[in-house]
Structures are given as structure tokens and as C-alpha cells.
C-alpha positions in Angstrom: -137.9 -2.3 -37.4 -138.0 -0.5 -34.4 -135.1 1.0 -32.8 -134.9 -2.0 -30.0 -134.9 -4.3 -33.4 -131.9 -2.5 -34.9 -129.5 -2.8 -32.6 -130.5 -6.4 -31.3 -129.5 -7.7 -34.6 -127.0 -5.5 -34.5 -125.5 -7.3 -32.0 -127.1 -10.3 -33.4 -124.6 -9.4 -36.5 -121.2 -8.2 -34.7 -121.9 -11.6 -33.5 -122.2 -13.4 -35.8 -124.7 -15.6 -34.4 -128.5 -15.9 -34.8 -130.6 -16.8 -31.6 -131.8 -15.0 -28.2 -130.1 -17.4 -26.3 -126.8 -17.4 -29.1 -126.1 -13.7 -28.4 -127.0 -13.9 -24.9 -124.9 -16.2 -24.5 -121.4 -15.3 -26.1 -122.5 -11.5 -24.1 -122.8 -13.7 -20.8 -125.8 -12.2 -19.5 -129.1 -14.4 -19.3 -131.8 -14.4 -22.1 -134.3 -12.9 -20.3 -132.0 -10.1 -19.8 -132.3 -9.2 -23.9 -136.0 -10.1 -23.2 -136.9 -7.4 -20.8 -134.3 -4.5 -23.4 -137.2 -5.9 -25.9 -140.3 -5.5 -23.8 -138.5 -2.1 -21.6 -137.3 -1.3 -25.6 -133.9 0.3 -22.9 -131.9 1.1 -25.5 -129.7 2.7 -22.1 -129.2 -1.3 -20.8 -128.6 -2.1 -24.3 -125.6 1.3 -24.2 -124.1 0.1 -20.8 -124.5 -3.2 -21.4 -122.3 -2.3 -25.5 -119.8 0.3 -22.7 -118.6 -3.3 -20.4 -118.0 -5.0 -23.1 -116.1 -2.6 -25.2 -118.1 -2.8 -28.6 -119.4 0.8 -27.7 -118.3 2.7 -30.6 -119.3 -0.9 -32.9 -123.1 -1.2 -31.5 -123.5 2.7 -31.4 -121.4 3.7 -33.9 -122.2 5.0 -37.3 -123.3 7.9 -35.3 -119.6 8.8 -35.1 -118.6 7.6 -38.1 -122.1 9.4 -39.7 -120.8 12.9 -36.9 -116.9 12.2 -38.5 -117.4 12.1 -42.1 -118.1 15.8 -44.7 -121.5 14.0 -45.0 -124.2 17.3 -45.4 -127.8 15.7 -44.9 -128.5 19.0 -46.8 -127.2 21.7 -49.2 -128.8 24.6 -47.0 -129.1 23.5 -43.3 -127.3 23.8 -40.1 -126.2 20.2 -40.1 -123.5 20.9 -42.8 -120.5 19.1 -41.2 -116.9 20.1 -41.4 -115.5 17.4 -39.2 -114.1 20.0 -37.0 -118.3 21.1 -35.8 -118.4 20.2 -32.1 -121.8 22.1 -32.1 -122.7 19.1 -33.9 -121.4 16.4 -32.8 -122.9 17.7 -29.0 -126.2 18.3 -30.8 -127.6 15.6 -32.8 -126.6 12.7 -30.0 -130.5 14.1 -29.6 -131.4 12.0 -32.1 -131.9 9.1 -32.8 -129.0 6.4 -34.0 -131.4 4.7 -36.4 -132.6 8.2 -37.4 -129.0 8.9 -38.9 -128.4 5.8 -40.5 -131.3 5.8 -42.4 -131.0 9.3 -43.7 -126.9 9.0 -44.6 -128.4 5.6 -46.3 -131.1 7.2 -48.0 -128.9 10.3 -49.3 -125.8 7.9 -50.0 -128.2 6.6 -52.5 -129.6 9.1 -53.9 -127.2 11.0 -57.0 -129.4 13.8 -58.1 -129.0 16.6 -56.2 -132.5 18.3 -57.8 -134.1 15.0 -55.7 -131.5 15.6 -52.8 -132.7 19.5 -52.4 -136.2 18.2 -53.7 -136.3 15.6 -50.4 -134.3 18.0 -48.2 -137.1 20.2 -48.7 -139.6 17.8 -48.1 -138.1 16.7 -45.1 -137.4 20.2 -43.1 -141.4 20.5 -44.2 -142.0 17.8 -42.3 -140.1 18.6 -39.8 -141.8 22.6 -39.4 -145.2 20.7 -39.4 -144.5 18.7 -36.6 -143.2 21.6 -34.7 -146.6 23.1 -35.1 -148.6 20.2 -33.8 -146.6 20.1 -30.9 -146.2 24.0 -29.6 -150.9 24.4 -30.5 
């Protein structure tokens, strides 16, 4: 599931509907608008409509839920949130919401602290490798 599908699915669940046409009806837009969002992978259009409908937090709230928690992705990283660290909440907006959601979900299921550390190190190594590739 890509990012746009993730948010369309969240909208379907939020409005308790199962089809795009039903979703369009409850959102008071054309079905073609939603299809266009999907084709263009336009998260910003969904964000705008959610703001207009007053449901932004309900659909995109996992980012806020994540950054307001005392959740720690990695015991050794700079992404530790103590609920007062404004740097994290302003910097984390560059990370796709679905990635934050998936990492939060993953780490909340793991009970073994050593496994959490091992996964954290693997993620850090992966990020370092990507940075090297980008520089080349």
C-alpha cells in the first residue's frame, strides 16, 4: 500500500464507507477528484480537504500522536521525544506519516529490548548507506 492509498483507506474507515463513490458523496466532492488524488499521488490535496472538513487531526493525527508521546524509536538516536522537545516536532514533518506510523507500530510490538536495539542499528545502517548513495 502506497502513501496515497493509506490515506484514502483512512478516510474510508473514518467515514465508515467502503467505496470511493460513497467517500466522495460524504466528502461532498466528485468521485473524479478522489481518483485524481490517487493518480497524482496528491497527499497535499487530501490534507487541504481534511482541513476544510475539520478532520485533519483525525486523518493525519498519527504524526502528532507519535511526536507527543514518550515513544523512543531508538535508545541511541536523536529522535527521543520528551513531549517538550520542539526540535523533534518541527523536524519530523519531513518524514512521511505512514513511515512514522509503521515504525511506531513495529517498535510497539517488540518487547525484547535487545531486538529493538538490533533493529534500530540496522535502520541507522540503512540510512547511512542511502546517504552515501545520494552523495555519489
